[in-house]
Structure formats: C-alpha cells, structure tokens
DSSP file (Angstrom, degrees, kcal/mol; ACC not computed):
  #  RESIDUE AA STRUCTURE BP1 BP2  ACC     N-H-->O    O-->H-N    N-H-->O    O-->H-N    TCO  KAPPA ALPHA  PHI   PSI    X-CA   Y-CA   Z-CA
    1    1 A M              0   0    0      0, 0.0     2,-0.1     0, 0.0     0, 0.0   0.000 360.0 360.0 360.0 131.7    0.0    0.0    0.0
    2    2 A A        -     0   0    0      1,-0.1     2,-0.3     2,-0.0     0, 0.0  -0.440 360.0-112.2 -75.3 144.9    1.4    3.4   -1.0
    3    3 A E        -     0   0    0      1,-0.2     3,-0.1    -2,-0.1    -1,-0.1  -0.594  21.1-165.0 -76.7 135.7    1.9    6.0    1.6
    4    4 A I  S    S+     0   0    0     -2,-0.3     2,-0.4     1,-0.3    -1,-0.2   0.809  79.4  30.0 -87.3 -34.2   -0.5    9.0    1.3
    5    5 A M  S    S-     0   0    0      4,-0.0    -1,-0.3     3,-0.0    38,-0.0  -0.991  86.7-121.0-130.5 132.3    1.5   11.2    3.6
    6    6 A S     >  -     0   0    0     -2,-0.4     4,-2.4    -3,-0.1     5,-0.2  -0.283  22.4-118.6 -68.9 156.1    5.2   11.1    4.2
    7    7 A D  H  > S+     0   0    0      1,-0.2     4,-2.7     2,-0.2     5,-0.2   0.856 116.5  57.3 -60.5 -34.9    6.6   10.5    7.6
    8    8 A K  H  > S+     0   0    0      2,-0.2     4,-2.4     1,-0.2    -1,-0.2   0.925 107.8  46.3 -62.6 -44.3    8.3   13.9    7.4
    9    9 A T  H  > S+     0   0    0      2,-0.2     4,-2.4     1,-0.2    -2,-0.2   0.924 112.9  49.5 -63.6 -45.9    4.9   15.6    6.8
   10   10 A K  H  X S+     0   0    0     -4,-2.4     4,-2.4     1,-0.2    -2,-0.2   0.916 111.4  49.3 -60.0 -42.9    3.3   13.6    9.7
   11   11 A Y  H  X S+     0   0    0     -4,-2.7     4,-2.3     2,-0.2    -1,-0.2   0.909 109.4  51.8 -63.8 -43.0    6.2   14.6   12.0
   12   12 A E  H  X S+     0   0    0     -4,-2.4     4,-2.1     1,-0.2    -1,-0.2   0.907 111.0  48.1 -60.0 -42.1    5.8   18.3   11.0
   13   13 A L  H  X S+     0   0    0     -4,-2.4     4,-2.1     2,-0.2    -1,-0.2   0.897 109.3  52.6 -64.0 -41.4    2.1   18.1   11.8
   14   14 A A  H  X>S+     0   0    0     -4,-2.4     5,-2.3     2,-0.2     4,-0.8   0.866 108.1  52.4 -63.3 -35.3    2.8   16.4   15.1
   15   15 A E  H ><5S+     0   0    0     -4,-2.3     3,-0.8     4,-0.2    -2,-0.2   0.944 109.9  47.9 -64.0 -46.6    5.3   19.3   15.9
   16   16 A E  H 3<5S+     0   0    0     -4,-2.1    -2,-0.2     1,-0.2    -1,-0.2   0.839 113.5  48.0 -61.2 -33.7    2.6   21.8   15.2
   17   17 A L  H 3<5S-     0   0    0     -4,-2.1    -1,-0.2    -5,-0.1    -2,-0.2   0.530 116.2-114.0 -89.1  -7.2    0.1   20.0   17.3
   18   18 A G  T <<5S+     0   0    0     -3,-0.8    -3,-0.2    -4,-0.8    -4,-0.1   0.656  91.2  91.7  90.8  17.1    2.5   19.6   20.2
   19   19 A F    > < +     0   0    0     -5,-2.3     3,-1.5    -6,-0.1     4,-0.4   0.149  39.7 114.8-128.7  23.8    3.1   15.8   20.4
   20   20 A A  G >>  +     0   0    0     -6,-0.8     3,-1.5     1,-0.3     4,-0.5   0.812  68.8  70.2 -61.9 -29.4    6.2   15.3   18.3
   21   21 A H  G 34 S+     0   0    0      1,-0.3     3,-0.4     2,-0.2    -1,-0.3   0.767  94.0  56.9 -59.5 -24.3    8.1   14.2   21.4
   22   22 A K  G <4 S+     0   0    0     -3,-1.5    -1,-0.3     1,-0.2     8,-0.2   0.682 113.0  38.2 -79.6 -18.8    6.0   11.1   21.4
   23   23 A V  T X4 S+     0   0    0     -3,-1.5     3,-2.3    -4,-0.4    -1,-0.2   0.240  76.4 111.6-118.5  12.8    7.0   10.0   17.9
   24   24 A K  T 3< S+     0   0    0     -4,-0.5    -1,-0.1    -3,-0.4    -2,-0.1   0.835  81.9  51.0 -56.4 -33.0   10.7   11.0   17.7
   25   25 A D  T 3  S-     0   0    0     -4,-0.2    -1,-0.3     2,-0.2     3,-0.1   0.388 121.8-106.7 -86.8   4.4   11.7    7.4   17.6
   26   26 A G  S <  S+     0   0    0     -3,-2.3     2,-1.1     1,-0.2    -2,-0.1   0.482  79.0 133.1  86.7   2.7    9.2    6.7   14.7
   27   27 A D    >   +     0   0    0      1,-0.2     3,-1.2    -5,-0.2    -1,-0.2  -0.744  28.3 177.5 -92.0  97.2    6.8    4.8   16.9
   28   28 A W  G >   +     0   0    0     -2,-1.1     3,-1.2     1,-0.3    -1,-0.2   0.529  68.8  82.7 -75.9  -6.0    3.4    6.2   16.1
   29   29 A G  G 3  S+     0   0    0      1,-0.2    -1,-0.3    -3,-0.1    -6,-0.1   0.573  77.5  70.7 -72.0  -9.3    1.8    3.8   18.5
   30   30 A N  G <  S+     0   0    0     -3,-1.2    -1,-0.2    -8,-0.2     2,-0.2   0.520  80.6  90.6 -86.5  -4.8    2.6    6.1   21.3
   31   31 A I  S <  S-     0   0    0     -3,-1.2     2,-0.1     1,-0.1   -12,-0.0  -0.586  78.0-115.3 -91.7 155.4    0.0    8.7   20.3
   32   32 A T     >  -     0   0    0     -2,-0.2     4,-2.3     1,-0.1     5,-0.2  -0.337  25.8-109.0 -80.6 167.3   -3.5    8.8   21.6
   33   33 A T  H  > S+     0   0    0      1,-0.2     4,-2.4     2,-0.2     5,-0.2   0.901 121.8  53.4 -61.5 -41.0   -6.6    8.3   19.5
   34   34 A R  H  > S+     0   0    0      1,-0.2     4,-2.4     2,-0.2    -1,-0.2   0.923 108.6  48.4 -60.5 -44.7   -7.4   12.0   20.0
   35   35 A E  H  > S+     0   0    0      1,-0.2     4,-2.4     2,-0.2    -1,-0.2   0.891 110.1  52.2 -64.6 -38.5   -3.9   13.0   18.8
   36   36 A A  H  X S+     0   0    0     -4,-2.3     4,-2.3     2,-0.2    -1,-0.2   0.910 110.2  49.1 -61.5 -41.9   -4.3   10.7   15.7
   37   37 A G  H  X S+     0   0    0     -4,-2.4     4,-2.7     2,-0.2    -2,-0.2   0.909 110.4  50.1 -62.4 -43.1   -7.6   12.4   15.0
   38   38 A L  H  X S+     0   0    0     -4,-2.4     4,-2.6     2,-0.2    -2,-0.2   0.898 109.8  51.9 -62.8 -40.2   -6.1   15.8   15.3
   39   39 A L  H  X S+     0   0    0     -4,-2.4     4,-2.2     2,-0.2    -2,-0.2   0.932 112.0  45.2 -62.0 -46.5   -3.3   14.8   13.0
   40   40 A V  H  X S+     0   0    0     -4,-2.3     4,-2.3     2,-0.2    -2,-0.2   0.924 112.7  51.0 -63.2 -45.2   -5.8   13.6   10.4
   41   41 A R  H  X S+     0   0    0     -4,-2.7     4,-2.3     1,-0.2    -2,-0.2   0.913 112.1  46.9 -58.6 -44.7   -8.0   16.7   10.7
   42   42 A E  H  X S+     0   0    0     -4,-2.6     4,-2.3     1,-0.2    -1,-0.2   0.881 110.5  52.6 -66.8 -37.7   -4.9   19.0   10.3
   43   43 A A  H  X S+     0   0    0     -4,-2.2     4,-2.3    -5,-0.2    -1,-0.2   0.893 109.5  49.5 -64.9 -40.2   -3.7   17.0    7.3
   44   44 A I  H  X S+     0   0    0     -4,-2.3     4,-2.9     2,-0.2     5,-0.2   0.924 110.0  50.8 -64.2 -44.4   -7.1   17.4    5.6
   45   45 A K  H  X S+     0   0    0     -4,-2.3     4,-2.3     1,-0.2    -2,-0.2   0.917 111.6  47.3 -60.6 -42.4   -7.2   21.1    6.3
   46   46 A K  H  X S+     0   0    0     -4,-2.3     4,-2.4     2,-0.2    -1,-0.2   0.900 112.5  49.2 -66.7 -40.2   -3.8   21.5    4.7
   47   47 A A  H  X S+     0   0    0     -4,-2.3     4,-2.4     2,-0.2    -2,-0.2   0.922 112.0  48.5 -63.8 -44.5   -4.7   19.4    1.7
   48   48 A E  H  X S+     0   0    0     -4,-2.9     4,-2.2     2,-0.2    -2,-0.2   0.904 111.7  50.0 -61.9 -41.4   -7.9   21.4    1.2
   49   49 A S  H  X S+     0   0    0     -4,-2.3     4,-2.3    -5,-0.2    -2,-0.2   0.918 111.2  48.6 -62.3 -44.5   -6.0   24.7    1.5
   50   50 A L  H  X S+     0   0    0     -4,-2.4     4,-2.4     1,-0.2    -2,-0.2   0.897 111.1  50.1 -63.2 -41.2   -3.4   23.5   -1.1
   51   51 A M  H  X S+     0   0    0     -4,-2.4     4,-2.4     2,-0.2    -1,-0.2   0.888 110.0  50.8 -65.6 -38.9   -6.2   22.4   -3.5
   52   52 A T  H  X S+     0   0    0     -4,-2.2     4,-1.7     2,-0.2    -2,-0.2   0.920 111.0  48.7 -64.8 -42.8   -7.9   25.8   -3.1
   53   53 A Q  H  X S+     0   0    0     -4,-2.3     4,-0.9     1,-0.2    -2,-0.2   0.922 112.5  48.1 -62.1 -44.0   -4.6   27.6   -3.9
   54   54 A Q  H >X S+     0   0    0     -4,-2.4     4,-0.6     1,-0.2     3,-0.5   0.882 110.3  50.9 -66.4 -38.0   -4.0   25.4   -6.9
   55   55 A N  H >< S+     0   0    0     -4,-2.4     3,-0.6     1,-0.2    -1,-0.2   0.829 105.7  57.0 -68.8 -30.5   -7.5   25.9   -8.3
   56   56 A G  H 3< S+     0   0    0     -4,-1.7    -1,-0.2     1,-0.2    -2,-0.2   0.730 102.7  55.5 -71.0 -22.1   -7.1   29.6   -7.9
   57   57 A R  H <<        0   0    0     -4,-0.9    -1,-0.2    -3,-0.5    -2,-0.2   0.649 360.0 360.0 -83.7 -16.0   -4.0   29.6  -10.1
   58   58 A Q    <<        0   0    0     -3,-0.6    -1,-0.2    -4,-0.6    -2,-0.1   0.469 360.0 360.0 -84.6 360.0   -5.7   27.9  -13.0
C-alpha cells in the first residue's frame, strides 16, 4: 500500500500539534486516539487549502 502522507509531513504536523516528542523514535503507536484524529484533521485542512490555492492559479 502506498503512503499517502510522508513520515516527514506527519512529524511536522505532530510538531505543530505539540506531540512530536512522542513520535521522535518513529513509533506512532505512542500517540492517543485523540492525537491521531487531530493529525488527520490537520492534514485534511492543509490538503484542502493546497487544493484551493492550486485551483485559484488555473
């Protein structure tokens, strides 16, 4: 299965959301369900924003 979001992007989002210290070793099993939800929500917001910007350029 192909990755939709790179580990670098996930880590950057975790930094923004304040729980990057839990995933420094690459173990995403250390985050809570709430944190995982916040990560997904933030990724969706960023993707929607990028799509809006790209559509505005066309």
